[in-house]
C-alpha positions in Angstrom: -74.0 -104.7 31.3 -76.6 -107.3 32.2 -80.2 -106.7 33.1 -79.2 -107.5 36.7 -77.1 -104.3 36.7 -80.0 -102.1 35.6 -81.7 -99.8 38.2 -85.5 -99.7 38.1 -86.0 -98.2 41.5 -85.5 -94.7 40.3 -85.8 -92.9 37.0 -83.0 -91.1 35.3 -84.9 -87.8 35.8 -85.2 -88.6 39.5 -81.6 -89.5 39.8 -80.4 -86.3 38.1 -82.8 -84.2 40.3 -81.1 -85.9 43.4 -77.7 -84.5 42.4 -77.2 -81.5 44.7 -75.3 -79.3 42.3 -77.5 -77.6 39.7 -74.6 -77.2 37.2 -73.9 -80.9 37.3 -77.6 -81.6 36.8 -77.6 -79.4 33.7 -74.4 -80.9 32.4 -75.9 -84.4 32.8 -79.0 -83.4 30.9 -76.9 -82.0 28.1 -74.7 -85.1 28.0 -77.9 -87.3 27.8 -79.1 -85.4 24.8 -75.7 -85.6 23.1 -75.1 -89.3 23.8 -78.6 -90.2 22.8 -78.1 -88.4 19.6 -74.8 -90.2 18.9 -75.9 -93.7 19.9 -79.6 -93.6 19.1 -80.1 -95.7 22.2 -82.3 -94.9 25.1 -80.5 -93.9 28.3 -80.5 -96.5 31.1 -79.4 -96.1 34.7 -77.0 -98.7 36.1 -75.4 -99.4 39.4 -74.9 -96.4 41.7 -75.2 -93.7 39.0 -73.8 -94.7 35.6 -76.0 -93.6 32.7 -75.4 -95.9 29.8 -76.5 -95.9 26.1 -76.6 -99.2 24.4 -74.6 -102.4 25.1 -72.1 -104.2 23.0 -70.8 -107.7 23.5 -67.2 -108.7 23.1 -65.0 -111.8 23.2 -61.3 -112.0 23.5 -59.2 -114.6 21.6 -58.8 -116.3 25.1 -62.5 -117.0 25.2 -63.3 -114.4 27.8 -66.6 -112.7 27.1 -68.3 -109.7 28.4 -70.6 -106.7 27.9 -70.0 -103.0 28.1 -71.8 -99.8 27.5 -71.6 -98.4 24.0 -71.4 -94.9 25.6 -71.8 -94.0 29.3 -71.0 -91.4 31.8 -71.1 -91.0 35.6 -72.0 -87.5 36.7 -70.1 -86.1 39.6 -69.3 -82.6 40.9 -65.6 -82.9 41.0 -65.3 -84.7 37.7 -67.6 -86.7 35.5 -66.4 -90.1 34.2 -66.9 -91.1 30.6 -66.7 -94.5 29.0 
C-alpha cells in the first residue's frame, strides 16, 4: 500500500461517522481497537474505505514485488471484509 493510496481528505473518525448504520459504526470502532492492539500500528484510511494497520513488503521468486496491509478491514453493512 503506497503513500499514493492513503486518504488524507477525511479522518478515520469522520469516515466511520459517515457510515449510516450505527451498528456498523460501533463494529468498526471495536475492530480498530482490536487490530491496533494486535498490530501496534496506527490505523490508516486507504482507497474508498479500507482501514489498514501496518504495511509489509513481499517479493516472489519470480521477482514480482508488492506491498499489502499487515491487517485491514473494510466496514460494510451487509458484510465487512477482512485481510
